[in-house]
C-alpha positions in Angstrom: 21.0 -13.7 -5.6 21.3 -14.2 -2.0 22.1 -10.5 -1.6 18.4 -9.7 -3.0 16.8 -12.1 -1.2 18.2 -10.8 2.2 17.3 -7.3 0.8 13.2 -8.3 -0.2 13.1 -10.0 3.7 14.3 -6.8 4.8 12.1 -4.3 3.1 8.8 -6.8 3.5 10.0 -7.0 7.4 10.2 -3.1 7.5 6.7 -2.4 5.8 5.4 -5.0 8.3 6.5 -3.5 11.2 4.9 -0.2 10.5 1.5 -2.3 12.1 2.8 -0.7 15.3 2.5 3.2 14.3 -1.7 2.5 14.6 -1.1 2.4 18.8 1.0 5.4 18.6 -1.6 7.2 16.3 -4.6 6.5 19.0 -1.9 8.4 21.6 -2.0 11.6 19.6 -4.7 13.9 19.9 -7.3 14.0 17.3 -6.0 17.9 16.0 -2.3 16.4 15.7 -3.3 13.4 14.1 -5.6 15.1 11.5 -2.4 17.5 10.3 0.0 14.2 10.0 -2.8 12.5 7.9 -3.5 15.7 5.8 0.3 15.6 4.6 0.5 11.8 4.7 -1.9 10.9 1.9 -1.0 13.7 0.0 2.0 12.0 0.0 1.2 9.0 -0.3 -0.4 9.9 -3.5 2.5 10.9 -5.1 5.1 8.7 -3.9 2.9 5.8 -5.4 2.4 7.3 -8.5 5.7 7.9 -9.4 6.3 4.6 -8.3 3.9 3.8 -11.5 5.1 6.2 -13.7 8.2 6.9 -13.0 9.7 3.2 -12.0 7.0 0.1 -12.8 6.5 1.2 -15.8 10.0 2.3 -18.0 10.7 -1.8 -16.4 7.9 -3.5 -17.8 8.2 -2.3 -21.3 11.7 -2.8 -21.7 11.1 -6.6 -20.8 7.8 -7.4 -22.0 6.4 -7.2 -25.5 4.5 -3.5 -25.8 1.5 -4.3 -27.4 1.0 -6.6 -24.1 2.2 -4.7 -21.3 -0.3 -1.9 -21.5 -2.9 -5.2 -20.7 -1.3 -6.6 -17.7 -1.3 -2.9 -16.7 -4.9 -3.5 -16.7 -5.5 -6.5 -15.3 -3.2 -4.8 -12.1 -5.6 -2.5 -11.9 -8.8 -3.5 -11.9 -7.2 -6.4 -9.8 -6.7 -4.5 -7.3 -10.5 -2.6 -8.2 -12.4 -6.1 -7.0 -9.9 -6.2 -4.1 -10.9 -2.7 -2.5 -15.1 -2.6 -3.7 -15.9 -6.5 -2.9 -13.4 -8.3 -0.6 -11.7 -4.9 1.1 -15.0 -3.6 1.9 -14.8 0.5 2.9 -10.9 -0.1 3.3 -9.4 2.2 6.3 -12.6 3.2 7.5 -13.8 3.1 11.1 -17.2 5.2 10.5 -20.1 2.9 9.7 -23.7 3.7 11.6 -26.3 1.6 9.5 -26.6 -0.5 11.8 -28.6 -0.9 15.0 -28.1 -1.5 18.2 -29.8 -4.9 17.9 -26.7 -7.3 16.9 -24.2 -4.2 17.0 -21.6 -5.7 18.0 -21.3 -8.9 17.0 -22.3 -6.5 13.3 -18.6 -4.8 14.0 -16.8 -7.8 15.6 -17.5 -9.4 12.4 -16.6 -6.2 10.0 -13.0 -6.1 12.0 -12.5 -9.9 11.3 -12.9 -9.0 7.1 -10.9 -6.2 7.5 -8.5 -7.9 9.0 -8.4 -10.8 6.1 -8.7 -7.5 3.5 -5.7 -6.0 4.9 -3.7 -9.4 5.1 -4.8 -10.3 1.3 -3.2 -6.6 0.6 -0.2 -7.0 2.4 0.6 -10.4 0.6 0.0 -8.9 -2.8 2.7 -6.1 -1.2 5.1 -8.8 -0.8 4.9 -10.1 -4.3 5.3 -6.7 -5.2 8.2 -6.0 -3.5 10.3 -8.8 -3.9 9.5 -8.4 -7.8 10.9 -5.0 -8.0 13.6 -5.5 -6.1 14.5 -9.0 -8.6 14.5 -6.0 -11.7 16.5 -3.7 -10.1 17.6 -2.6 -6.6 16.0 1.4 -7.2 12.9 -0.1 -8.6 12.5 -2.2 -5.6 13.6 1.0 -3.4 11.0 2.9 -4.6 8.2 0.6 -4.9 9.1 -0.2 -1.4 8.8 3.4 0.1 5.6 3.6 -1.9 4.2 0.7 0.0 5.4 2.5 3.5 3.7 5.7 2.4 1.0 3.9 2.0 0.4 1.6 5.1 0.9 4.6 7.6 -2.2 5.8 7.3 -3.9 2.2 6.9 -2.7 1.1 9.4 -3.9 3.6 11.7 -7.5 2.9 10.1 -7.2 0.0 10.7 -5.7 -0.3 14.5 -8.8 2.1 14.6 -11.4 -0.6 13.5 -10.4 -2.8 15.8 -10.1 -0.7 18.6 -13.8 0.7 17.8 -14.8 -3.3 17.5 -14.5 -3.8 20.7 -10.8 -5.7 21.5 -8.7 -4.6 23.8 -4.9 -2.6 23.0 -3.1 -6.1 22.5 -5.1 -7.7 20.7 -5.8 -5.0 18.3 -2.3 -4.6 17.6 -1.1 -8.8 17.8 -4.3 -9.3 14.8 -3.5 -5.7 13.4 0.5 -7.9 12.4 -0.8 -10.8 12.2 -2.0 -9.1 8.9 1.0 -7.3 8.3 3.2 -10.3 8.2 1.7 -11.8 5.0 3.6 -8.9 3.6 6.6 -11.4 4.3 4.6 -13.7 3.6 4.5 -12.4 0.4 8.2 -12.0 -0.7 9.2 -15.3 0.6 6.4 -16.6 -1.6 7.3 -14.6 -4.8 11.2 -15.1 -4.6 10.3 -19.2 -4.5 8.3 -17.9 -7.4 10.3 -16.2 -9.3 13.0 -19.0 -9.2 10.9 -21.2 -11.0 9.4 -18.2 -13.7 12.0 -15.9 -14.5 10.0 -14.5 -17.0 7.5 -13.4 -15.4 9.2 -10.7 -13.6 7.9 -7.8 -16.5 4.5 -8.7 -16.0 4.4 -9.4 -12.5 5.3 -5.9 -12.9 3.2 -4.8 -15.3 0.5 -5.6 -13.0 2.3 -3.7 -10.4 1.8 -0.7 -11.8 -1.7 -0.8 -12.3 -2.4 -1.9 -9.0 -0.4 1.6 -8.0 -2.0 3.1 -10.6 -5.3 2.9 -9.3 -4.5 2.9 -5.5 -3.3 6.7 -6.1 -5.2 8.0 -8.9 -9.0 6.0 -7.6 -8.2 6.0 -4.1 -5.9 8.6 -1.8 -6.4 11.1 -4.8 -10.0 11.5 -4.3 -9.7 12.4 -0.2 -7.1 15.0 -1.8 -9.9 16.6 -3.7 -12.8 16.7 -0.6 -10.5 19.5 0.9 -12.1 22.8 -0.4 -9.9 25.7 1.5 -7.5 27.5 -1.4 -4.7 27.1 1.0 -4.9 23.7 2.1 -5.6 22.3 -0.7 -2.3 23.9 -2.5 -0.2 22.7 0.4 -1.7 19.3 -0.3 -0.8 19.3 -3.5 2.6 20.5 -3.1 3.1 17.7 -0.8 1.9 15.2 -3.2 3.8 16.9 -6.4 7.0 16.3 -3.5 6.0 12.8 -3.2 6.6 12.5 -7.2 9.9 14.9 -7.1 11.3 11.8 -4.3 10.9 8.7 -6.5 12.2 10.4 -9.2 15.3 11.3 -7.8 15.8 8.2 -6.5 15.3 6.7 -10.1 18.2 9.4 -10.7 20.8 8.5 -7.4 20.5 4.9 -8.4 19.8 4.9 -11.9 20.5 1.8 -13.7 21.4 0.6 -17.4 
């Protein structure tokens, strides 16, 4: 069990460190950053959907009764819908022009703090998902961690950009973003102790995680891909999306468990 705990801590710390990519991204030219995000979002959508379909759902079906597994999947889907729409409003977007000059700075700073709060909650849940996945099986945990990382990359770039847009200097923005990212580790540690007490909830939490990943891929990322109108660019995104699916599937083959 100790090795599993160390793996969980290592995985959640790696995910947290990706919050530092924001400052690197802002040093890139807009054209270069756009090209990176163009493929990153597509790959992210594929890895997250692949983790849900190829790893989390099969494990959930093995651990809890089939008649209720999809109830927990639905709960996870709805919970993340609530989180994204009512707690983490406009998640990952830093373009807001619907306020007057009067009080604009106060508005943007308030929104930035709300964004950090939402990011912290989201990352805490990510940490729990990673911990539960590794507790079930290494291949499930690895696939989940990769999916979370590739979801975090474009998200962290957006979050860091929001803080800069709100008037924070680079050091303060980086510290705030990193603080929110560290809640991934907190979520992982919390889940370790939680699972020690209630081991039987692993299957339920895996099903919940599958629903959350289905929401993130189908409702948050895939709609972004559908905005591309150029046929060849859309084809490139689609192939990158398939690559993300294939990577998660192949990881399951390499680390196959009985």
